N, C-alpha and C positions, 0 to 999 in steps of 0.2 A: 416282601423286601421292604425295608425301612427307608424313609426319605433320605437319610444320610447315605445310604448305599446307592440310591438312585442318583444322588448328586454326584457321588464319586464316579460312577460309570459315565455320566455325561461330561464330567470334567475331562475324563480320559480320551473321549472321542471329540471334544470341542475343536481341536485343531483341524480335523477332517470333516466336521458337521456340514459345512457349506459345499464341500466337495460332493458328499453323498446327496444333499438336497439338489444340487445342480444335476446330478446323475439321474435323479427322479424328477426332472423338471416338468415333464408332461403331467405327472400326477399333481405336483404342487401348483402348477398353473391353473388346473382345474379347480382346486381348493380356492385359490385367489379369486377366480371368477365368481365362485359362489359368495365369498365374503364381500367382494366389491359390489356384487348385485343386492345385497341386503343392506350394507352399511354405507350411508352417504358420506362423501368427503366432508371433513370438518367436523366429524362426530368426536365425542369423548369415548375412548376405547381402552379396555383392559384386556390383555392377551395373557392368559394363564398358561404356563409352559411355553414361554416365548422363544426359547432357543436363542438364536443370534438376531432375532427381531425382524426377519424378512417379512412375515406375514403381517405383522403389525404395521409396518412401514407401508405395505401395499394398499391399505385402506385409507391412507392419507388423513390420519386423525388430527384434530386441532389440539387434543390432549391425548397422547398415547403413553400407557403405562404397561410394561411388560414385567411379569414376575417369573422367576425360575429358581430352582434349588441348586443349579450348577453356577458356581462362581466364575468358572472359565467361560461358559457360555455368555453370561451377562458381560464379562470383559469385552469379548468379541462384539457383542450387540452395542455396547456403548461406543466403541470405536467406529462401527459402521453407521450408527444413527445417533449422533450426539444430540439431536433435537428432541429425541424421545427419552422417556424416563424408564430405567430399568432397576429392578429392586429384588434382592434375594429374599425369597419367602417360600414357605411351605403352602402348597396348594390346598392342604387340608385344614389350615389355619389361617385363613386370609382375613386380616383385620387392618383395613387401609384408611378408614374414616372418610371415604369418598364413595359416592354412587357414580356409576358410569351408564352411558346410553347403550352401549353394547359391550358384551363380554365374549371373547373368542376362547374356546377350548378345542384346539385341533389335535387330534391324535394323542391326547394326554391321559385319558382315563384308564388305558391299558397299563400305564406306569404307576398309577396312584394306588397306595396300598388300601385306602379306605375311600372309595369313590362316594359313598353316601355322605361322608363327613365333608369332602370337597363340595358337593352339590348343596349342602346345607348352608354353605357360606354365600351362595348366590343371592338370596333375598335381600341380604344386607348390603350387597355391592351393586345391584341392579337398580336403576332409577325406575320411577313408577310405571312409565310406558316403555321401558327399555327391553332389549332382547338378548339372549344368550345363545350363540351358535356353537354347537358341539358336534364334532365329527369323530368317527372312529372306524377302524377296520372291521369288516364283516368276519366273524369267527370262522366262517367256512374257509376263508383264505389263510388260515393260520399255517397249515402244512406247507403251502406254496411259499409263504414269506420265510418259513423256517429254512427250507431248502435254499432259497435265494440267499439267505444270510451266509449259509455254510459255503456257497460258491462265490462269496464276496460280490454278489450282485446288487445287495442293498446294505444300508446302514445297519451295523450291529445294534440291536435294541436293548440288549441286556434282558434281565428277568421282566417278564410282563405277562398280562393275561387279557386277551381280547374279550370284550363284553358284548352281550346281545343288546340291541336297541330296546327290546322289551323290558329287560332288567332295569335299564337306565330311566326308562319313561316312568316305571313304577316309583324309583327313587324321586324323580322330579315331582310327581304328584304327592308324595308323602311330605314334600317340603313347601306346600301351598304354591306351587308353581304349575303351570301347564304347557304341554306341547302344542304349539299353534301351527307347526309345519313340520313334516318329516318326509324322508324318502331315501332313495338309493342313488348311487352315481358311479360311473367308471367301471364297466364290465371289463374293459381292457385298459389297465392303468399305466401301460407303456405306449409310446408312440409307434404306430405302424401306419405309414403314409397311406392315405386314402381309405383306411380301414377303421383305425381307432375312433376318429371323430364321428364317422357315420354310425358305428356300432354304439358308441357311448351316448349319442343323441337319442337313440330309440329305446335302448335296453331298459332304461329306468321305468318305462311305461308299459313294458310287455310282462303279462302274467307269467309267473314262475321264473322267467329269465331274470327279472329285476331282483329276485332274492339271491342271485349269484354275483351281483355287483360287488366290487371290492370294498366299498366304503358305504356307510350309512351316516346320515346326519339328522339332527333335530334342532328346532328353533324353539326356544323357551321364553316364556313371559311370566309375570306375576299373574295369578288368578284374577280374573275380572278386570284385567287392565284394559283400557280403552284400545279398541282394535284400530290398527293403522289403516288408512284408506290406500289401496292400491299396493301392488307388490311388483317390484322390477323383475323378479324371477318366479317362474312357476315350477313346481317339482311334482314328481309322482308321489303317492302315498306308499 
């Protein structure tokens, strides 16, 4: 699928986008906790595939820039968060003339036609000791999400292809970047009182079971970048 087609799909669903995100609040609250645990408030942050800007806003940036290919998504983002900057841009051709301390790429790689081209933009956008946080759905879950869409239980994603973390890590290494942290999260991406929190806390650390978690993530830096001291969050491999 071309970028123009992707933009048209998300233009079409923009009016209901926040409804779907709120319906999946448990999942996105988990993503927000991960981002907030890595990104200190007051950082300069770029959100690639920002949608209506909620994740970018949640990390409380001093400078927050969101890019998306959907004009309708950006229109809603500007209305919701006028203090942040939102730009229409192709994630495969990001030329912003600015480096950021943190780059967010949440659940976008399955929509990008050329993931390698998108990641090749990261070195020019990431500050020397900056980090890029990338998350995506475990391909194992594709049939479950496909059924959920058909039953109107989740947002219609349009054409997409879930990617393995192994393939993305190889692309990262080919672009003079390195993965400094990686892991899995949320075996149960929906809230079940007294169950989801307990299971999701231990599942990412259990052999075999962790490979069934719904989401994988990687944290990327420039190769040979000075390592940060201390980490707020610890994740399983």
